[in-house]
C-alpha positions as CSV (number, residue, x, y, z in Angstrom):
1,M,60.3,11.5,-33.8
2,D,60.1,13.0,-30.3
3,G,57.1,10.8,-29.5
4,L,59.1,7.7,-30.5
5,L,62.1,8.9,-28.5
6,M,60.0,9.4,-25.4
7,K,58.5,5.9,-25.8
8,K,62.0,4.4,-26.1
9,L,63.1,6.4,-23.1
10,T,60.2,5.2,-21.0
11,T,61.0,1.6,-21.9
12,H,64.7,2.1,-21.4
13,S,64.2,3.7,-17.9
14,L,62.6,0.4,-16.7
15,T,65.6,-1.7,-17.6
16,V,68.6,0.5,-17.1
17,S,70.9,-0.4,-14.2
18,F,71.0,1.6,-10.9
19,S,74.5,2.8,-11.8
20,I,73.4,4.6,-14.9
21,G,70.6,6.3,-13.0
22,A,73.0,7.3,-10.3
23,I,75.3,9.0,-12.9
24,A,72.4,11.0,-14.4
25,L,71.2,12.0,-10.9
26,A,74.7,13.0,-9.8
27,C,75.2,15.1,-12.9
28,T,71.8,16.8,-12.4
29,L,72.5,17.6,-8.7
30,A,75.9,18.9,-9.6
31,G,74.4,21.3,-12.0
32,T,75.9,19.8,-15.2
33,V,76.3,22.4,-17.9
34,R,73.2,22.7,-20.2
35,A,73.2,22.9,-23.9
36,A,72.0,26.5,-23.7
37,D,75.2,27.3,-21.7
38,I,77.5,26.3,-24.6
39,S,78.2,28.6,-27.4
40,L,80.8,29.3,-30.1
41,P,83.1,32.3,-30.0
42,P,81.2,35.3,-31.5
43,D,83.9,36.1,-34.0
44,P,84.0,33.5,-36.7
45,G,87.6,34.4,-37.5
46,A,88.6,33.4,-34.0
47,R,87.2,29.9,-34.2
48,S,90.5,27.9,-34.4
49,A,90.6,24.4,-32.9
50,T,92.4,25.7,-29.9
51,T,89.9,28.5,-29.3
52,L,86.9,26.3,-29.8
53,A,88.3,23.7,-27.4
54,S,88.9,26.4,-24.8
55,W,85.7,28.3,-25.4
56,A,83.1,25.5,-25.8
57,C,84.5,22.0,-25.4
58,S,86.2,22.6,-22.1
59,K,82.8,23.1,-20.4
60,C,82.1,19.4,-20.7
61,H,85.3,17.7,-21.8
62,G,87.8,18.9,-19.4
63,A,89.0,22.2,-17.9
64,S,91.8,24.0,-19.7
65,A,90.8,22.2,-22.8
66,N,92.7,19.1,-21.7
67,G,90.2,16.6,-23.1
68,I,89.7,14.9,-19.8
69,S,86.2,15.3,-18.6
70,I,85.3,15.1,-14.9
71,S,81.7,13.9,-15.2
72,P,81.2,10.4,-16.6
73,L,78.3,11.7,-18.5
74,F,80.8,13.2,-21.0
75,P,83.5,11.2,-22.8
76,I,87.2,11.7,-22.4
77,L,88.5,12.9,-25.7
78,A,92.3,13.2,-25.0
79,G,94.1,10.7,-27.2
80,Q,91.0,9.6,-29.0
81,N,91.3,8.4,-32.6
82,P,91.0,11.5,-34.8
83,I,88.9,9.8,-37.5
84,Y,86.4,8.7,-34.9
85,I,86.1,12.2,-33.4
86,S,85.6,13.7,-36.9
87,E,83.1,11.1,-37.8
88,Q,81.0,11.6,-34.7
89,L,81.0,15.4,-34.9
90,K,79.7,15.1,-38.4
91,L,77.0,12.7,-37.4
92,L,76.0,15.1,-34.5
93,R,76.1,18.1,-36.9
94,Q,73.7,16.3,-39.2
95,H,71.5,15.0,-36.3
96,Y,72.2,11.4,-37.4
97,R,73.4,10.6,-33.9
98,A,70.4,11.0,-31.8
99,D,70.9,9.4,-28.4
100,P,69.4,11.5,-25.6
101,H,72.6,13.2,-24.4
102,A,73.8,13.8,-28.0
103,R,70.6,15.7,-28.6
104,A,70.7,17.6,-25.3
105,F,74.4,18.7,-25.4
106,M,75.8,18.4,-28.9
107,W,73.2,19.0,-31.6
108,G,73.0,22.7,-31.0
109,I,76.8,23.5,-31.0
110,S,77.9,20.9,-33.6
111,N,75.6,22.2,-36.4
112,K,77.6,25.4,-36.5
113,L,80.9,23.7,-37.1
114,T,82.6,23.6,-40.5
115,D,84.4,20.6,-41.9
116,E,87.7,22.4,-41.3
117,Q,86.9,23.1,-37.7
118,I,85.8,19.5,-37.1
119,Q,89.1,18.3,-38.6
120,G,91.0,20.8,-36.4
121,L,89.2,19.7,-33.3
122,A,89.8,16.0,-34.1
123,E,93.5,16.6,-34.5
124,Y,93.7,18.8,-31.4
125,F,92.1,16.2,-29.1
126,A,93.9,13.3,-30.6
127,A,97.3,14.9,-30.0
128,L,96.6,15.3,-26.2
129,P,98.1,12.7,-23.8
130,A,95.8,9.7,-23.6
131,V,94.5,8.5,-20.2
132,S,95.5,5.0,-19.1
133,G,93.4,2.5,-17.1
134,K,94.0,1.6,-13.5
135,P,94.0,-1.6,-11.6
136,S,90.5,-2.8,-10.7
137,D,89.4,-2.9,-7.1
138,N,87.1,-5.8,-8.1
139,P,89.4,-8.3,-9.7
140,A,86.7,-11.0,-9.9
141,L,84.3,-8.7,-11.8
142,A,87.2,-7.5,-14.1
143,A,88.1,-11.2,-14.8
144,K,84.5,-11.9,-16.0
145,G,84.7,-8.7,-18.1
146,K,88.0,-9.8,-19.6
147,D,86.4,-13.0,-20.8
148,I,83.6,-11.1,-22.5
149,Y,85.9,-8.5,-23.9
150,L,88.3,-11.0,-25.4
151,N,86.0,-14.0,-26.2
152,G,82.4,-12.7,-26.3
153,V,79.5,-14.7,-25.1
154,K,78.3,-17.8,-27.0
155,E,74.6,-18.0,-25.9
156,P,72.9,-15.7,-26.2
157,K,75.5,-14.3,-28.5
158,V,77.5,-11.2,-27.6
159,V,80.4,-10.3,-30.0
160,K,83.8,-9.9,-28.4
161,C,84.8,-6.3,-28.0
162,A,88.4,-7.0,-29.0
163,Q,87.4,-7.9,-32.5
164,C,87.0,-4.2,-33.3
165,H,88.5,-2.3,-30.4
166,G,91.7,-4.4,-30.1
167,E,93.0,-6.4,-27.2
168,V,94.3,-3.3,-25.5
169,G,91.4,-1.1,-26.2
170,A,93.2,1.3,-28.5
171,G,90.7,1.1,-31.4
172,T,91.7,2.3,-34.8
173,N,90.6,4.8,-37.4
174,N,86.8,5.2,-36.9
175,V,86.7,2.6,-34.1
176,P,87.0,4.5,-30.8
177,R,89.7,4.1,-28.2
178,L,88.1,2.6,-25.0
179,A,91.2,2.5,-22.8
180,G,91.1,5.2,-20.1
181,Q,87.4,6.1,-20.7
182,H,85.0,6.6,-17.8
183,K,83.3,3.4,-16.8
184,G,80.0,5.2,-16.4
185,Y,80.2,6.7,-19.9
186,L,81.0,3.3,-21.4
187,A,78.1,1.6,-19.5
188,L,75.7,4.3,-20.6
189,Q,76.7,4.0,-24.2
190,L,76.4,0.2,-24.1
191,H,72.9,0.6,-22.7
192,Y,72.1,3.0,-25.5
193,Y,73.3,0.6,-28.1
194,H,71.5,-2.3,-26.5
195,T,68.2,-0.4,-26.5
196,K,68.9,1.3,-29.9
197,L,68.7,4.7,-28.3
198,R,72.0,5.2,-30.0
199,E,71.8,3.7,-33.5
200,N,74.7,1.9,-35.1
201,K,73.9,-1.2,-37.0
202,L,77.1,-3.0,-36.0
203,M,77.0,-2.1,-32.3
204,N,73.2,-2.6,-32.0
205,R,73.7,-6.2,-33.4
206,N,76.8,-6.9,-31.4
207,V,75.3,-6.1,-28.0
208,A,71.6,-6.9,-28.7
209,N,71.8,-9.7,-26.1
210,I,74.0,-8.1,-23.5
211,T,72.8,-8.0,-19.9
212,D,73.3,-5.4,-17.2
213,D,75.6,-7.7,-15.3
214,Q,77.7,-8.3,-18.4
215,I,77.9,-4.5,-19.1
216,D,79.1,-4.0,-15.5
217,A,81.7,-6.6,-15.9
218,V,83.1,-5.6,-19.3
219,V,83.4,-1.9,-18.4
220,E,85.2,-2.9,-15.2
221,Y,87.7,-4.7,-17.3
222,I,88.0,-2.0,-19.9
223,S,88.8,0.5,-17.1
224,T,92.0,-1.5,-16.6
225,L,93.3,-1.1,-20.1
226,S,96.0,1.3,-21.0
227,G,95.8,1.2,-24.8
228,T,99.4,-0.1,-25.1
229,E,100.7,-3.7,-25.4
230,S,101.8,-3.9,-21.7
231,H,98.3,-3.2,-20.5
232,D,97.2,-5.9,-18.0
233,T,96.3,-4.0,-14.9
234,T,93.3,-6.1,-14.1
235,S,94.4,-6.8,-10.5
236,A,96.5,-4.9,-8.1
237,G,97.7,-8.2,-6.7
238,D,99.9,-10.9,-8.0
239,D,97.2,-13.3,-9.0
240,D,96.7,-14.0,-12.7
241,T,93.0,-13.3,-13.5
242,S,93.4,-13.8,-17.2
243,S,91.1,-16.2,-19.0
244,P,92.4,-19.4,-20.6
């Protein structure tokens, strides 16, 4: 399996955009926490959701266990849908989610979690205040992304994001909230889905034909979403950049 992963990584490295490489490089130079640095509290009886979040999760997903990561290499968990968090932790624990960063940072710690702890963590992070998007400083790019997000691409086909994630990016149940998420993290995951380094039959199919330019555009638009109905922050100006 490792040989196959390395082959995929080699192919992937030739096509991934500069922005993704820059994210990885920046995180490396900044001394991003390693999997070996993350551990569970030594006393099993002290492993409540709050303790786990403070002891382990906060090292990557936000200081003070606030669920708001600083590095775009790690997702913001604050306000994320609890069913999605629970499902992903179980996939990581079983090693069914095997994208490179999942293997590097989450396999070791998640395989020690119980179902009760996973449920507790999911509820803990879901209850934290969600992050909202901000106006784009590139309205033209965001407008292109909005068209892809709401309408998809006809040829070659790319399925519209709103079909599952909702028009405001709030998601539902096991479909993740996208609003307020790091642009860099979203772009990286879309590349993983596109190259099948992160396996999910639905997403692999939906973004099989997506290009780097389309990824850049759609994450630019998603970064403007707030997850609520009054969400349109695409432009800081007065111009209406919405698609017909």
